[in-house]
N, C-alpha and C positions, 0 to 999 in steps of 0.2 A: 353449577361450576364443576361438578364432577364430570359432566359431559365434555366440557372444554378440556379438562385434564386428559381424558381418554383420547380425545381427538388429537391432542398434541403428541401423545405417545405414538400414534400411528405414523408420525413423520420419521420415527427412528430408523425403520428398515430402509426406506428409500435414501435417507441421508447416509446411512452406512454403506449402501451400494455405491453412491456417488463418491464417498470418501475412499472406498476400495479402488475404484477406477482411478482416482487421483493418485492414490498411494503407489500404484504400479505403473504410473505414467512417467515419462522422462521429466515432466515439469516438477514433480515432487522432489526428485533427486537433485535437479538443478537448483531449486530454491534452498534445499538443505545445504548444498555445497556453497551457495552464495552466503548463507548465514554463517557457516563455518569460517569462510574466508574473512568476512567482516569482523567476526569475533577474534580471529587470529591476529588481525591487524591492530585491534584495540582490545587487548585482553584485560579482564578485571584485575588479574594479578600477573605481573611479569614473571615468567619462569626463571628459575635460578640458572646461573651460568658458572660452570666450574672455573676456578681461577688459574688453571694450569693448561691453557690451550693457546694456540696461535694458528694463523692461516697465512700460508705463503703462496703467492700467486704469480703465474706468468702473466704479467699485466702489460699495459702499453709501454711503461718504462723499460721492461725487460725486452719487449719486441724492438724498441728503438736501439737498445744496447747491442742486441744481436745483429740487427741490420747493419750497424756500423762495422761489424766483423764480417759482413757479407753473408750472413745466415738468415734464412727465412723459415717460417713455420711449415711443416714440423721440423724441429731442430734435429741435428745429428744426436744420436743417443749418448754420445760422450758428454754432451751438454747436460743431459739429465743425470748422468753419472756424477758430474761435478756438483750439481745441486744436491743430490742425495748424500754424497759423502761429506759435503760441507755441513749439512744439517746434523748428520750423525756426529761428526767431530765437534760440533758446537754444543753437544750435550742434550739433544732432544730425546725425551723419553720414548716417544713413538713418532714415526714419520709415516703418515697414511697418504698414499700417492694415488690421486684420481686421474692417472694417465693410463690409457690402455695400449699395450704393446703387443697387438695380436698378430702382426706380420713381421717377418724378418726384414731388416733394413738393407740398404745397398752396401753397407759396410759390415762384414762379419766381425771385424776388429771392434767396432763400436758396440755391436750387440754383445760380444763376449765381455767387453769392459763393463758395460752396464749390468750384465748378469752377475759378474763376479763382485762388483762393488755393492750391488743390492743384497747379494747373499752374504757378503762379509760384514755388512752393517746390520746387526740384529734388530736395530730399532725400526728398520724399513719394512713396510707392508705394502705390497703392490696391488693394483686393481686387477680384477679378473671377472669373468662371467661364469655361469654354471657350466657352460660348454667349452670355454676357451681360457686357458691360463696365459700368462705372458709367453710370447713366442720363444724367448731365450731361456725360460724356466720350464722346458718340456719335461716329460717323464724321464728321459735319459739323464738330463742334468740333475734332477732331484735324486735319482737313484745313485748317481755318481758322487754326490756330495750330501749324504744324508745328515751329517752333523748340523747343517744349516737349516734343516726343515723339521726339527723335532717339534716345533710349535707352528701354528698356522702363519704363513708368510704372505697370504693373499686374502682379499675380501671382495665379495660380489659388489658391483657398482650399478646393477640394473635397478630401476625404480618402477613400481607399479603405478602408472599414471591412471587417473580417472578418465571417464569417457570424454571429458573436455580437455584432456592433455595435461592437467595440473597434477603435480605430485603432492599428495596429502598423507599417504600412508607409507610405512617403511617395513620391509621384511628384514627382521633382525638376524635370523639364523644365517651364519656364514658371511654376513655383510662386512663391508669395510669398517663401518662404525663399531660393530661387535668385535672385530679383530683388534681394536685398540685396547681391549681389556685382557687381563691375564688371570684366570682363563677367559676365553671369549664370552661376551655377554649373551644372554638369551632373553627372549620376550615372546609372548604369543603372537601369532600372525594376525594381520589386520589392524594393528594399532596405528593410531593417527599421530602425526608429529605435532608437538607443541612448538610453534614457531617463535624464534627469538627476535626476528626482525630482519630487514634486508641487510645486505652486506655493508652498505654505507653507514649503517647505524651501529655497527658492532664496535668500532673504535671508541665511541663514547661510552660503551658499556665495559671497557677495560680489556677487550680482546685485541691483541696485536694483529693487524692485517698488514703483511709485509710483502715487498717486492722480491721476486726470486733473483733479480739481477745481481745484487752484491754477493749472494751465496754462490751463484754460478762462478763469479769471478774468484771468490775465496777457495772454491773447490778445484780450480784449474791446477795449481801447483801440487796439490795432494794427489790428483790423478796422475800427473806426470811422474811423481815419485813411485807410485804404485806400479805403473807400467814399466818403469826402469828396474824396479826390484824384481819383477816377474814378467818377462816378455810373453810368457805362455798364458798370462791372464787367468791364473787359477785362483779361485776364491780362498783356498787355504793360505796361500802366500799373501794375498791381499789382506786377509784377516790378521795375519801375524805382523805385517807391516803397519797396519792401522793401529795395532796394539802398542807399537813403539812410537807412533806419531804423537806429537804434542797437540792436545786439543785446541780448538780455536778459542780466542778470548776477545774481549772488547764488546762493543755494543751489539755486533751481530750475534755473538754467542749469548749475551745476556737476554736478548729478545726471545730466545727459544729454549734456553737451558732448562731441563726438567719438565718441559711442556710436551703435551701431545700436539703434534704439528700436522695440520692437514694441508696437503699440497695440491693445487689445482690451477685452473686458468681463469682469467678474467679479461683477456684481450679480445677485442671484437673479432679478429680474424681467426680465432681458435674455434668458435662456434659451439663451445661447450656451455650452453645456457639452458636452464630448465624453467618452465612455468611453475610458480609456487604461489600460495595464497597471499604472501606478504608483499608481493611486487609482481609486475608483469612477467619478467624473467630474471633469474638470478644465476650466478655461476653454479655449476653442478656440484662443486665441492661443498657449497653451503648446505645442501641436502644432507650429506654425510656428517658434516660437523654438527648440524642441528640435532640429528638423530643421536649422535654421540653424547651431546649435552643432556638429552632426554634420558638416555640410558644411565648416564652417570648420576642423575638426580632422581631416577625412577619416575619420570614425568611424561612418558608416552601416554596418549589418551586412549581409553577404552570406549569404543562406540556401543551404544545400546543396539541390540539386534533389531533390524528393520521389521522382523516378524512380530515384535512386541508393539509396534506403533499402532496398528489397528485396534488393539485392545485399549490403548490409551485414548484413542479417538472415541471408542464406544463409551468410555467412562465420562469424558468431557461432554459428549452429546447428551448422555443421561442426566448429568448434573444441570445442564441448561434447561432441559425439559422439566426436570424436577423443580427448579427454581420458580417456574411459572405455573405450577400445577394447580394452584388454588384460585387464580384470578386471571382475568383477561388482559389487564394492563401490562404493558411491555417492559416497565421499569425493572422488575426482578430478573427476567431473563437477559435483558440488556446489561444489567450490572454484573450478573453471573458470567456472561460472555466476556465482558471487558476484564474482569478479574482473572478468569481462566487464561485469556490470551496473554495478559501481562505475566502471569505465573509461568506460562509455557515458554515465552521468550526470555524473561528474566531468569527463570530456573535453568534453561539450557545454557544461557550465557554464563551464569555463575558456575554451573557444573563443569564447564571446560577448565576452570581454574582448579577444580578438585580432581581432574583427571578422567572425567566422563563426558561423553558427547551424546546428547539427546537431540536427534533431528526433529525440529519442531513443525515442519511443513504439514505433515499429515494431521496431527492433532489440531493445528490452527485451521486447516480446511474443515475439519469437523465442527469447530466452533462457528465458523462463518456459515456453513451450510445449514447447521441446526438452527442458528438464529434466523436465517432466511425462512426456514420452514415454519418457525414459531410466528414470525411476523405475518407470513401469508395466512396461517391458520387464524391468527387474531383478527386479521382483516375479514376473513370469511365469516367468522362468528359474529363480528361486529355488524356486518351487513345483514346477517340472518336476524340478529336481534332487532335491528332497525326496521326490517321488514315486518317482524312480528308486531312492533309498536305501531307501525303505520297501519296495519290491518285492524288494530283496535280502534283507530280514530277516523277511518275512512268512510264511514257510513252516515255521517250527519247530512241533513238537508237544510239549506238556508231558508229562513222564514220568508224571504222575498220571493223565492221560487214558489212556495206554498201559496202565497197571496196571489201570484200571477195565475197559478192553476185554478184557484177559486174564481178569479175574475174571468178567465178564459179557458174552460175545460178542453177546448180543441187543441191547446198548446201541449197537451200531454202526449199527443202523437209524435212519433219519431220524425225528425226533420230539423231544418235550420234555415237561417237567413244571414246575409252578410251585413255586419254592423261595424262601426268604428268605436273602439273602446280602449281603455288602458288596463293592462294586466299587471298584477302584483304577485310576485313570488318571494317568499322569505324562508329562511332556514336557520337553524341554530348551530353555531360553532361551539364545540366543547360539550355537546350533548352526550356523546358516547363516554367521555371521561366521567361526567356526572353520573351516568347510568351505572358505572362501575362502582361508585362510592355510596350510592343510596339504595335502600331496599326497594323492591318493585312498587310497594304501596306508596311510598313517598315520592318515587319517580313519577308515578301517575299524577300525584298531586302537583308536582312541579310543572308537568306538561299541561295539565288542565289550567293552572294559573297563567302560564304563558299564553296559551291559546285564548283564554278569557280576555286577557289584557289586549292582545293583538286584535282580537275580533272587535272589541269595543272601539279601538282606534279606527278600524276599518268601517264599522257601521256608522260611527259618528260622522264620517265624511261620505256616506252614501254608497259603500261598496257592497257587492254581492260576494259573500264568502263561498267560493266554489267547492273547496274540499280541504280537509286536513290530511296531510300525509305524514303521519308520525309527528315529528316536531316541525314539519314544514307546513306553510299556509299558502294556498292559491286563492286569489280574489280578483274580481273584475270591477272596474269603475265604468259605468255607462250601460250596463245590462243587469237585470232585464229591463229596469226603468232607464229612460234616457237621463243623462246627467250632464248639464252644461259644464264646461271647464273640467272634464273628468281627469285630465292630466294634472292640473293643479291640485285637485282633491286627492288624487293618488299620492302625490309628493308630500302633501301636508300629513296625510295618514302615515306615510312611511317615516317621516321625521318623528311623529309621536310614538310609533311602534318601536323605532330604534332606541328612543330614550326610555321606553317602558321597561326594557330589560334590566335596567339598574335596580328596580324594585325586586325582581326575581332573584338577581344575584345577591342582594342584601339579605333576603329572607331565606334563601336555600343554598345557592352555590358557594357563596363565600365561606360558609361554615365548614365546608369540606375541602377547601382549598382549590376550588374550580371557579373560573370566570367565564360565564356564557356571553357570547356575542351574537348579534343578529346580522345576517347578510340578506340584502333586499335587492331584487331586480325589478325595474319598471320599464314597460315599453308600450307605446301607443301605435295603433294601426288598425287596419281592417282585419276582421276575423269572422269565422263562421260561429254563430250563436244559436243554440237550440238544444233539443233533446237528442242525445246520442246514446246508443246502447242496443239492447235487445228487447223483445216483447216481455221478457221476465224482469229485466232490470234496466232502468233508464237513469241517465244522469244529465241534468241541465248544466251545460258547460260550454266552453269556447275552445276553438282549435284553429290552427293556421300558423303561418310563419311568424306573425307578430307575437303569438303566444310562445312559440318555441324560443324566440330570441329573448323574451323576458326571462325564461328559465335559464338560458345560457348566461345572461347578465348576472343573475343571482350567484351562480358558481364562479363567474369571472372576478368577483370581489376578492377572492383569494389571491389572484394574480396581482391585483393593483393595491392590495392592502387597504381596501375601502370597505364601507358599510352599506352604502346605497349607490347603485349604478343605474343610470337612465339611458334609454335609447335616444337616438338623435331626434326623433319626432317629439318625444316627451320633453326633452330639453328645450326645443324650440317653443313649445306651448307654454312653458313657465318662465320664459325670459321676461325680465322686468318685474316679475312677482317674487321669484325665488332665486337665490344665488347658486349657480352651478359652475363647474369647472371641467373643461374638456380634458380627457385623459389619453385617448388614442383613437385612431381610425382602426377599428377592430374587425377582423374577419374570424368569425366563430366557426366551429366544426360544422360541416354540412352546408355552409353558405359560401358562395363564390364572391359576393359583393361585400365590401367592407363598409361599416357604418361608424360614425363618430359617437363614442360613448362619453358620458359626463358623470361626475359624481355630484351629489347634492349636498350643499353646505347648510342651507336654511334660509330664513327670512333675513334679508339684508340688514334691516334695522336692528335685529337681535344679535348680529355678529360683532365680535370684538374688532377694534381697529387693527390689531395684529393680523387677524384672519383676513380682513378686507385687504390689507397691504399685501399679504401673501398671495391672495387670489389675483390681484392686479399684476403683480410681478410675474406670477406663473403664466397668466394668460398672454402677457407680452412675449415670454420665452417660448410658449407653445406655438403661438402664431409664427414667430420667426423660424422655429424648427420645421413646421409643416411646409413653409414656403422656401426652405432651403437657405435661410440666412443663419448659418450655424454659429458663427462667432457671436452674433447678436443674441441668439438663443441661449448660448452657454452663459453669457454675462447675466441675462435676465433670470435664468433659472438658478444661477448661483446666488442672486439676491433673494430669490424665493426660498432657497434652501437655508439661507442665513436667517430668515425671518421665522420659519417653522422647519427645523431640521427633521430628518427621518422619513419624509414622504417618499414612498417607493417610486412613484411615477416621476417626481421631480428629479430624483437621483438618476433614474434610467435615461430620461430625455437629456439631462445635462451631460451624462457620459457620452451619449450618441452625438450630441452637438460638438463636444470637444474632439471626439474621434473623427467626425466628418470635417471638422475645421482643418485638421491636419491631413486627412486622406478623404477627399470627396467621395461620395457614394457613386456607384456605377450609373451609367446613363439609364434613364427610365426608372430610377428609384422612386418609390412612393412610401410615404410615412405610414405604413400599415403594419399592425401587430396581428399575428395569426395565432389563434388558440386551437390546438389539436385535440384537446380533451373537452368533455362536457363540464 
């Protein structure tokens, strides 16, 4: 077992190499982003929302109201002046404006009006970029009116989108959201936004989402009075006039008074939409409002550095290998992998609510790749162990061969002849599991007991035991001595050998929680019989297509969920003596021609009435299926499934009949099942 442990550890280096390639690939980042987006849409704990905010939008209602006045987007800047002055006079604590005024408009008067109103309203903070301030708040304007710019009056509105164009992080320094605080808020770069939800869900969370139209209308008379008081449009005169103005009252004022108000657009024609994790696209103002809520509650998310993820991957890979260090069975590493995967996903999901983001894709890849390596190593060791056991039991010589050599010494020479016979192949299912749970000495005892019982069943019916291959047995009926009805004898022997395993299970396997099963393949046909080998080592055996097919049929039991499979010729030879059931027209690997295979039920007189009814119903359904009467086949196979549920072939053929009843198969269809493995 120490050897298997060291073998498993050798997988660590290639696994880590593959994990490294995955970690630096675009796929890893894409999966991490997808996880973050899904967790943002369905957070474990909803982030807190300050009670003193509101969102005012140029929405479709605003667009309609402006169009009735003959105005189209972008509106004249005097319209924005009306909106801002109304919000200021309504008592908003801060007015954060996500409109960029980077170019001078066609109306210098409108530009000057908006510049003066925005400067004279200390609650107003306008959008800018690191390169460009608002066009009407250039350097000359700021120098000429320094009293209005003692505190930051602009905030950056750029957002650093990821490679897929989605906004997930927020640069706080100098941003619009940071400017809403006094002094401006700060946070380290690279923080992720904890999303509150899409815009249409904010109203239910107590955040007023308001149309700009009524505020624009309320601001019109105020702007008129300001312009009348100072035709020169100076911010000092505007500020003095505003100080004498009576503030707005009523529902409009109550909706924003004392609140931090974010102003943006939501109308389709404005094109100010950003891809965000909580929806396909959302108004750009939602990005800044969400960042502001995170800053207010200290809830921006800190991502774990990606450079740390390979170390986490190394740890989880080592834990999985360590879990299986003492044994070959896969349960411990499988359990370890499942627990680690759940911890990685669940921990990352929970950490988001605590303000940390742990990207899980790279560690999860390490879990999967390490588990694949352990499974491959276990398979390799299992095959090596089986080969060792096979070599222990492959040197026996059958007494019948010895007797023939005594009678005819000439037959010791290499050579052969063509004979008809029936070949028997059997193998144990569950053998490897049992070998893991028993000491070698007791395992030998189990194998010997099984081979003893199987050999007795074979000899009782006149078989020649060709060889033992570990837990597998190969025997031939009809050689070296001729044997009439060798197909019937082989089938009777197979039935006895199939039942004999119950005693082995009761004596050995059941005590350690394992159940052994026997898989048997029988085939009748012509084959080469004689001494094959070299001058130093000879083996009296059989070879040919009929022998190969018997071996394939033994393995094909796994596909059909059966214990005994018969070739077509064998099934024909036992009709009327033993009960069989056709399963498929099977094309095995290496053979172009399909043959009909059967499973063996037993002596008809010994079968229960239930099993007899099942066979009759099944045969009717099978005959209808192979002859293209699919509706009839589905009905008959449904009856068979009701008599004895759970038969794999019944379920498969019934499903195909039902499918072909609705959608007929293509022209030239044949009811053939192909096996691509041995």
